[in-house]
C-alpha positions, 0 to 999 in steps of 0.5 A, spaced: 205 706 094 212 711 092 208 714 088 203 717 094 208 718 099 213 722 095 208 728 092 205 728 099 212 728 103 214 734 097 206 737 100 208 737 107 215 739 106 212 746 102 206 747 108 212 746 113 216 752 109 210 758 109 209 756 116 216 758 117 217 763 112 211 767 114 212 765 122 219 770 120 215 775 116 210 776 122 216 776 127 221 781 123 215 786 122 213 785 130 220 786 130 221 792 127 213 795 130 218 794 137 224 798 135 219 804 132 214 804 139 221 805 144 224 810 139 217 814 140 217 813 147 225 816 147 222 822 143 215 823 147 220 822 154 225 827 151 220 833 149 217 832 156 223 833 159 224 839 155 217 841 156 218 841 164 224 844 163 221 849 159 214 849 164 219 851 170 223 856 168 217 860 164 214 859 172 220 862 175 221 868 171 213 869 173 214 869 180 220 874 180 215 878 175 210 878 180 214 880 186 218 885 182 211 889 180 208 889 187 216 893 189 216 897 184 208 900 182 211 906 176 215 899 173 207 896 173 204 901 170 209 902 165 209 894 164 202 894 163 203 899 157 208 895 154 204 889 154 197 892 152 199 896 146 206 893 143 206 885 143 200 883 140 
């Protein structure tokens, strides 16, 4: 009887240990993936903030340029000439 129980008990312990090791492996992989996801979200949020600031600044320049060019038509003509010939 002992000859049968000991090998079965050893097999059961080995199966349990494999399950525990596999669970630990999966948990560790999930932790790494979650940490990478958090880092990626932070980078995305940071870039979104930078883009918002740049778009806001560009819009302010656009509004200022339109107003200045309305007030000074000779500068408007010079601006268009410069834009068409000097910037490519």
